[in-house]
N, C-alpha and C positions, 0 to 999 in steps of 0.2 A: 504494500500500500504506500503510495508516494508520500503521504502525510507523515507516516512513521519515519521514512528515510530523512526527511527534512528535519524532523525533531531530533533525530540522532545526531545530525550535524550541529544543531543548535544547543545540544545538551550542555556543553561546557559553559556557554553564555547564560543559559537559563539557571544552571546550578549556581553560578556566581551571584546572580540576583537573589536566589533563594537564601544562600548563606549570608549575604549581606543583611537581608531582612531578619534572619535568625539572630545575628549578632546585635541587632538593634530593635528588640521587641517593644511594642507599645500597647497600652491597654484601652479597651472600650473605644470612646470617641477621640481619645488623645493619640491619634495615629498620624500626626502631621508629617513626620519624616517619611513614613512609609507611603502615605498618600502623595506626598510631593514627588517622591522618586517614581511612583507609578505613573503619575501625570507626565513627568519628564520623559519617561520611556515611551509612553503612548504617542507623545508629540514627535519623538525621534522616529517612531515607526511610520509616521505619516498618516495617522488617523485623521479623518475628515473633521472631527469635532472632539475636543477634550474639555470636559466640564468638571471642575472641582467644587467641593462644598455641598454636594447633594446629600441630604440627610446629615447635615453638619460637616462631616469629613469624608464622605464617600466620593468616589471618582467614577465618571462615566466616559467611555470612549466610543465613538461612532465610526464604523467602517462600512463604506458603501461598496456594493459589489460592482461587477462590470456592467450590469444592467439592473433595472428595477421594474420589470414588466409585471411582476406579481405583487409588488408592494408589500411583501412580507417582512416583518421585523422580528428577529430572534434575539433574546437577551441571554447572556452567559454571565453567571455570577460567581465571584470568589470572595472570601472573607479575609480581612487583613489583621485583625487584632490578636494579641497574645493573651497569656494568663498570668496571674500573680503567683507564680510558682518559682521556687529556687532551683535552678538547673543543676543537674548532677550527671551530665553526660561526659565531661572531660574533653569535649571536642575543642579543636583549635579555633573554631568559629563559634564557640559557646556565647551565650548572652553576656554582653558587657554592661548590662543594667541589673544590679542586684535586686532580686525579688521579682523579676519579670522574665518570662520565658515563652518561646513558641512551643508550648507543650501539646498542641492539638493539630499542628501541621498547617496552620493558615499561611505560614510563610511559603509552604509548598503549593498550596492552592493558588495564592497570588502569583507565584512564579509561573505555574503551568498556564494560567490564563494569559499572562503577559506573553508567554511563548506562542500561544494560539493567536493572540492579537498581532504579533509580529508577522506570523505566517499569513494570516488573513489579509493584512495590509499589503504584503508583498505580492500575493497571488490574485486576490479578489476574484477567485474562481467560483462565484455564486451570484445568484439573481435576487437581490434584496438588500437588506441592511442588517449588519451584525452590531449589537450593542454590548460592549464588555463592561461589566459592573463590578467595581471593587468596593466592598461594603465594610464599614467599621462596626464595632460593638456587637459581634455575634454572641460573644460570651457573656450573656446576661443583660446586655444593654439594649436589645431590640433594634439594632441598626437597620435590619431589613425593613421593619415597620417604618422607621424614620425616613428611609429613602422612598418608600411607597407614598408616605404622607407628603413628601416634598415633590411629588409629581413625577416620579420615575416612570410609571406606566404610561400616563397620558402625554407627558412631554415628548417622549420618544415613540409613542404608539406601539409599545412592545406587545406582541401577540402571543408569544410563548416564552417560558423561562426554563433554563436548564442549569443545574448546579451539581457540584461534586464534593465528596469528602474522602479522605484516605481512610483505610481500614487496616490496622495491624492484625495479623493473623491470617489475612487473605493473601495469597501469593502475589508477589510484586507484578504489577501490570494486569492482574486479573480484575474482573468487574463483577459486582453484585447489585441487583436491583429487584424491586417488586412493584406491582401496581397497587394502588390504594394506599392505606395508612402505612407510612414508611418509618416515621418517628413520632414520638408521643407529644401530646399537649403537656406543657410543663408549668404547673401552677405552684404557688407557695402559700404557706399559711403561718400566721403567728397567733399563738394562744396565750393569753395572759390570765393566770389563775390567781385570784385574790382570796385570802382567808383572814385568819387572825394569828399574827405571829406571837411568839412567846418563848418561854423556857422549855427546853426539850424534856426536862424532868416533870413537867406539868402539861402533858398533851391534852388533858381533859379541859384545860382552860384555854385551849387554842382551837383554831380550825386549820388543820394540817394541810398546807398547800403542797408539800412534797408528796404526801400520800395521795392526795387528789390528782396531782399531775401524773403520778405513776399509774393510777387507775385509768386516767384518760388515755395515756400512751397505749396501754394494753387494749382498751376498748376500741380505739381507733382501728385496730387491725381486724375487728369484726366487720367493718364496712366492706372490705374486699372479700373476706371469706364468707360472709353471710348476706350481704346486700347486693353484690354485683353478680350478674350471670357468670357462672364459672367458665363459660366459653368466651367471655370477654377478657380484655387485658386491663389491669389497673394496679397501681402501686401507691401506698400511703406510707411514708417514712418520716418519723420524727428524728431530727438530726442534731438538734441543740436543746439542752436543758440548762437554764441558768436561774439563779436566785439573787435576792438582794442581801444575802448573807454568806459569809465564808467561815463562820464559826461552827465547831462541832456540836455545840449545845444550844443552838438557836433554831427554832422552827420559823422559817421565813414568812414574812407577810405576803410576798409575791413570788411566784415561780413562772418563768416564761419558757414556752416551747416554740421551736421553729421547725418547719418541715416542708416536705414537697409531696405533691399529688400528681401522678402521671396517668394518662389515659390515651386510648387510640380511637375513641368514639365520642362524639359530642354529647350523647345522652348519658354515657358513663361519666363524663366530666361533670355534668350537672349533678348526678348522683353523689359524686365524691364531695363536691362543695356542700351540698345539703347535708350529707351524712356527717362530715367533719364538724359542722356547726351544731348539728343536733346532738351528736354524741358528747362533744366537749361540754356544752352548756348543761346538758341533763345529768351527766356524771358528776359535774361539779355541784350542781344543785342537790344531788343525792348525798353529797359529802358536806352539805351546808356551806359550800364555798360558791364562788362566782367565777365563770370563765367568759372572757370576751374573745371572739374569734375574728381575726382580720384575714380574709381569704383573697388572694390576689391572683388573677388569671395572667399567665405568662404566654409563652409562645403557643400558637395553635398546633394542631396535628399537622405534620408534614404529609400531605396527601398527593401521591403521584397520580396524574391522569392516566387512564388505561391506555389510550392510543399513544400518548407521548412516551409512555414506558416502552411500548413496542418499538417506537422509533429509536429511543435511547439505547435499548438493548441491541438493536441491529447494528448501530454504529460501534458499540462495544464489541460485538461479535466479530465485526470486520477487522478490528484491531487485534483482539486477543484470541480469536478462534473459537471462543466459547464464552458464556456468561451465566452466572448463577442467578436463576430466576426464582429460586425457591427459598431465598433467605428469609429469616424471621424478622418481623418489624422490631425496632429497637425502642426502648423506653426513654432514651435520651431525647432532649429537645433540640430544635433547630429553627432559627428564625427565617430561613429561606421559605418557610411556610407562609409568611405574609405575602410573598411574591406569588406563590402558587395559589393563594386565595384570590388573587386578582386575575390571573391568567393561567391556562393549562400549562403543564410542563412536567418535568421529572427531575428527581434527585438520585444520583448514582454513587456507589462506593467503588474506589479503585484500591487495589491491594498495596499495602505498605510492607508486606513480608513479615518475617519473624522478629518483630521489634517490641519494645515496651508499649503498653497501651497508652492511648491518648490521655492527657492530663497527669501523666506520671513524670516525675522529675528526670527520669532517664530516657524519656521518649525522644526520638528524632525522626523527622520526615525522611523517607528513603528517596534519594535523588534518582535512583534507577527507575522510579515510577513516573518520572517526568514525561518521557516520550509517549507513554500510553495516555496519561492524563491530558496532555496538550493535544494529542491526536483526537481524543474524544471531544474536547471542546470545539476544535476546528471542524471535526467531522459532523457535529450536530448542525453547524451552519451550512456546510456544503451538501449534506444529505437533505435537509429540510428546504433549502433554497438552491437547488441545482442550477447551474449556469444555463441560460437560455440558448 
């Protein structure tokens, strides 16, 4: 496949971009260096339009094909932000910023899409318009939503969206995808339990918030096990327990719980929110305490369009010879979902090989995956908008 050959030639250059991004990680919307370098490269490639500051710090590049008889516009998206993780890779290009690290491979995603953009600007062997989208704040900041709210879809009339993420454990350059729910809705909740603090030797004079919180934590697990259809997917996890006291002999006045709720179905998402509020408040009431629940909806379900999945899988098959179409959905969240809520499209995984998992301090993006990933990005444009 010619695309693969070109990306093999470009591999050293794309790898250099990737490692530069890795050395200089930035968080959430504060990706000014990364975005600036992306915009500079897109202009060097000869993109027809380069716009910075979309969704605060996002970058959009426009590449027009040799013709535009069909008027189709395809959006390709990569994320740019890193994580607040202390790197433990020992690489010579490891993070130079203490406490920040590209522990999820967004440096690789950005570099692969830049490679595709360079190729598409060189060849323009398609009939339509390719829009390359470099997004900030995927790691909890909702940068995908910010770009959509800033007119991403309507300003460039994007008709389909395609995105990619690396996957440790999947062979390098292999692909995996499925139609329908691909990644979960990711919500979070804060529960504040208020009782009556006092001396631990006199529990009868107190309303024990610690015991109440423990009962709430256990009872919350009944929502998934007893309220949700066992053939549906859902997760409720309490991840933080904190009090207003550090003493061994004080029953605290307040205990705070923080957690996450994950689901792959909008109706299940509603059940989780209602159930968490109901269980927490009523268990607290049974213990003569009070629970206040703040439930915050985060990223929606990442939902692959069925036909777009077929197209995405075919491009992957042309590159890798095969594609895993039977992968199980993942309960992690992904804010590419906001773009897929606006227009049909698909999200695919490319293999990172036998590496540490994402979000681990020893993780590193595998540069050997670059030719496959860049080929897929470019292939989606050429296959969906073949030259007239």
